N, C-alpha and C positions, 0 to 999 in steps of 0.2 A: 538441342538441349533445352530442357524446360526451365521455367522461371524458378529461382531459388526461393524457398519459403522459410522464413525464420523459424527456429526451433520452437519459440513460444506458440506460434500458430499451430504447429504440429501437435503440441501438447493439448491445446484447446480442442482441436478436431478429434483427438483420440479419447477425449473425455477425462483426461488426467486432471486432477485437482491442481489449481494454482494457489500456492500459499505465499502470501506477502510476508516479508520480513516483519518480525514482531519486536516491538520495544515497549517498555512500560509507559513512556510518555515522550513528547517531542524533545524534552531536554536530554533524555537517554539516547535518542536517535542522533541528536546533534553531537553529543559526547562521543558517539561511535563514528563520527565523521559523515553521517548521513544528513546532509543539509539540503534544504529546499533548493538553494541555488545550484548545488552540485548535481542534483538529481531531479530536473524538471519532469513533470508528468509521472513521477513514481508514486506508487501506492504503498503505504505501510499500515500495519495493524498496531494499534496502541491498546495494550491490555488494561490500562488505567488512565487513559489520556483524555477522555471526554469530560464534559461538564459533569461535576459530581463524581469524578474519578471512575467513570464507567468506560467499558471498551468502545472503541470507535475505529474508523478508518481515517487516514489522513492522506491527502493528495497534494503533491507539490505543484504550485503554480509557477515555479521558477524563482519566486521571491519568498513566499511563505508556505507553511503547511496549512492546508484548509481541512477542517474537521468535517467528517461525514458521519452523522449519528447512525447507529445501528438500531433500526426500529423493531417492531413486534416480530414474533416468530413467523417464518414462512410456512405456508401450508402445503 
C-alpha cells in the first residue's frame, strides 16, 4: 500500500488553482471566527486589508495575521 497523499497536494500536482478564503480585512476574518490562533499557518486573501486599503495576503503565525503585500504584475 502506498503512502497517502493529502488532497491539497493532489490539487497542486494536477494544476488546479488554489483559492484562499477571501475577507474584506482582518476584522471581517476574526468576526467570521477565522483567528490567527485558531488557524496557524493559514493563508487568507484580504480584498481591502492592506495598507491604504489595497488587496493583500495574510498569513497566520499562530498569534497574529502577517500582511504580505501583493506587488507588481507577474509577467
